[in-house]
N, C-alpha and C positions, 0 to 999 in steps of 0.2 A: 474216722471211727467214732470220735466223740459226738459228732453231729448225728450220726446214725443212732447212737445210744440215746441221745436226748429225744430224737424223733420217736424212737420206739417207746420211750418212757411216756411221752405225751399221748401216743396212741393208746397205750395201756390205761392211762388215767382216764382218757375219754371213753374208752370201752367200759371201764368200771363205773363211770358216771352214768353211762347209758343204762347199765344193768340196774343201778340204784334207782333210776328214774322210771323204770318199767311200771306202768300203772296197773294196779290190782283192782278188781271190782270189790265193792263193799260186800256183795253177797259171798264172795270167796273169803274175804277177810273175817266175816262174822260167822262163818260156818261152825256148827257145833255137832257133837256126838249125842248119843242117846241119854247121857247124863247132864247135858248142858255145857260140858267142857268144850272150849274152843279148839279147833283142829288146825288152824293156820300156822305153819312153821316153815314156810318157804324161804324166808329171809329174816335177818335180824331187824331190818327196817322195812317200811312199807311206804308206797306212794299211792294215794287215793285222790280221785277227783269227784266233785259233786257240788251241790247248791247249798249255800249257807242258810240255815234256818232261823238263827236267833242272834240278837245282840248279846255279847258275852256278859256285859254289865247288868243285863236284866235277869241273868241266871244266878251268878255268884258275885260276891263282893270282892273286887280286886284291891281294896285299900290295904296298903302294907302296914305291918306292925311287927317288927322283929324283936319286940320285947316279950312276946308270948312264949311261954314254956309249957303250957298245958298239953299233955299227951294227945296226939291225934288232931290237934288244932293246927291247921295249915296257915292261919292268918289269911293273907291275900290269896284268892283263887280266881281262876280264869277258865271258862269252858264254852265251847260252841258245839253244835251238832251240824253235820252236813250230810245230805242224802244223795244216793246214786240216781242216775237218770235212765230213762228207757227201761230196758229189761233188768237193769241192776236194782232190784227191789230190796234195798237195804240201806242202812245209814250208819254213821260212826260219830262218836263223841271225841273231841280233842280237849285234853285237860292239862292244866299246869297249876302247881301250888307253890307258895313261898317258902314255908318252913318244913321241909322234908325231915329235918332233924328231930321234929316232934313225933316221928314214927319210931317205934322201939328198935327197928333193925337198921336205922340210918345213923351214920356217925354224927357226933355233936356239931361238926362244921358243915353238915349237909343242909343246904338251903341258901336263901338269898337275904342279904341285908336290904333295908328299905331302898337304898340307892340302886342296888343291883336288880331288885325286883322291878322298879320303875324302868330301868334300862331294858329289861326283858319284855315288858309290855310295849315299850316304844318300838322294839325290834319287830314284834308281831304285828303291831298296828301300822307299820310302815307299808304293808300291803294294801292298806286302806280299803278293806273289804267290808261288805254290809250284807244283811239278809237279802237273798235273791241274786247274789253274785256267784259265779262259778269259780271255785278255787282248786288248787292242787296242794295237798299236804303230804309232807315226807317226814318220817320220824320213826322212833322206836315205839313199842307198844306193850301193854299189859292187859290181861283179862281182869275185870273187876265186877263182881256181883252180877254176872250174866252178860256183860258186854265186853267186847274187845276195844279198848280205848287207845288212841294215839296219845303218847305222853313222853315224859323225860325219864321214865322208870325210876322216879324219885331221886334223880341225880341232878345236881346243879353244875356239873362239868359241861363246858361248852360243846364237847363232842356228842352230848345227848340232847342238844337243842333240836326241836322239830322246827320245820320251816313251813310257811304258808305263802303261796304265790297266787296272785290274782290272775286268773286265766281270762275271764270276761266279766265285765261289770254289767249290772242291770239285766241279767238274763230273765229274772223274775222268779218269785217264789213258786214252788209247785202247788197245784191245787191240792188242798187237804183231801185225803182219801176218806170217803164216807165209810165208817165202820160202826157196827152195832156191838153191844155187849155180848150178844150171841156169838159174834166172831171171836171173842176173847175168852169167854167163860163157858163151862159146860152146864148141864142142868142142875148140878149141885153148887153152882156159883164158884167153881174151882177153875183156875186158869188152864187154858188149853195149851199144852206144850207139844210142838211138832219139830223134831230135829231136822226134818227136811225143809222146814220154814215155809211150807205151803199154806198153812193155816195157823190160827192162834197168835199169841203174843210175839213169837219169833218172826212171823211174817211182817209185822208192822213196827218192830222195834227200831227206834232211832229215826222214825219217819213222821212227817206231819199228817195228822189224822183229824177227822171230825166225827163226833158222836152227837146225834140229834135227840131232842125231846127227853131230857133228863132233869132230875132235881138234885139238889144238895141234901144229903141226909141230915146234916147238922152243920150250920154255918159258923159255929164258934171257932173253927180253925182258920178263919179268914184272916189274912195279914201276910206280910212279907215272910217267905219261907214256910208258910202255913201248909197244913195238910187237911184235905177234905175227902169226902166220899160222895160220889155221885151214884144215882140209881135210876133205872128205867121202870122201877116198880117191882122188879123181880131180882135182877142181878145188880152187882155193885162194882165199882172201880175206884181205886185210890187216885187222888189228884194231888200233885205237888205244885205249890205256887212259887213263883220266882219273886224277884224284888223290884219289878217294874214300878214306875211312879204311880200307876193307877191302882195298885194293890196296897191299901192302907185301911186302918180301922175306920169303919163307917162307910166304906165305898161299896160294900156288898148290897146289891139291889135286885138280885135275881130271884124273885118270888114266884114266878110262873115257870112252867117247863121251858128250858132253854137249850140251845146248842152249845157245844164246847169244842174248841180247836186247840190242839197242842201237840207236843212231841211225845210219842210213846217211849218211855224210859223203862229200864229194868234195874232193880236194886234189891238183889236177894242172894244170900250166901247159898241158898238151895239150888240156884242156877236155872231152875225150871219153872219158877213162878216169880212173884214180886213185881209184876208189870204195873206201871202207873203212868198217868197222863201228866206231863210237865207243861204248865201254863205260865208263861213268863210275865205277862202284863194284861191289863184290862182297861178299856176306854170308857166304861160306865154306861154302855148303850142299853143295858137291861134285857137283851135278847140273846146275845152270843158272848160267852165267856172265852176270850181269846186275846192275844196280843193284837194291837191294831193292824199290824202288817199282815198277820195271819188271816184276820177277818177280811181284809181288803183282797187278799189273794183268792179267797173263796168267792167273794162278791164279784170280782173281776171276771171270773169264768161264767158265773151265773148271768151276768149282765151283758155278755158278749153277744151282739146281734147275730153273728154267724151261728152260734150255738142255738139261739132261738129259732133261726130259720131251718137249721138241720132237724131240730126237734119237731117241727111242724110237717116235715115230709112224711 
């Protein structure tokens, strides 16, 4: 009888694990209603698969500092974006912060000491993933300023840890989708919001895109974590810079119309606007503002001899 009970318990646990591991598409996870509110409520946790788009350290600074007490200052932070494949035309951000206690609704002991934070980063990095790898992420989630993010729901309790599994290394970054400002903005230079996610910012949110032939309105915002505005001469789009080693005072050299490649982010309490292009790094080439790996992904497709042959048919 005892053996039967143990066997039944193991079967139940395996079944529960299988249910937790059911993979949801990014499109389903990021679905919104007419006001921009997210509609995914199928489970407390979610499992997603996709291609990693960025190095976490090029986006946010993970350096721990548990002495910080300033409200809303998370100290060390970690974030990646990964996007769906094939017909799954969407993507998701995965975020973690060190000092949740600096949020007014979190208890004073909510957060990680410096040692605990380093241990968390070590746990995540054990998967040894990089941009262009296919990963599987499982965890809790929260909606934040227009995106549904996988995160710890501001809890440092181990049962709220998200996990990252390396499914396949070296799959390759997706080709950046060619998008125009007309695809994102209306005639009055207002963001296009479509809850069906067939057009506008929602269609390209959290995905790698390319916008050609633009200029910077004013380069004074250039630098780590800087904010710029690009224009095609009529419409505009905000650009958020990361902290890659190529973004520093004096490295801006884009004086002629250039192409820009980045991840389309959303950061707005209104939920239906606030889209921006997130560019993590720059290699100083003078023609394309992009992280080196994003520019190479674009060039690799353009230089593929099979593509050239097909184009000549």
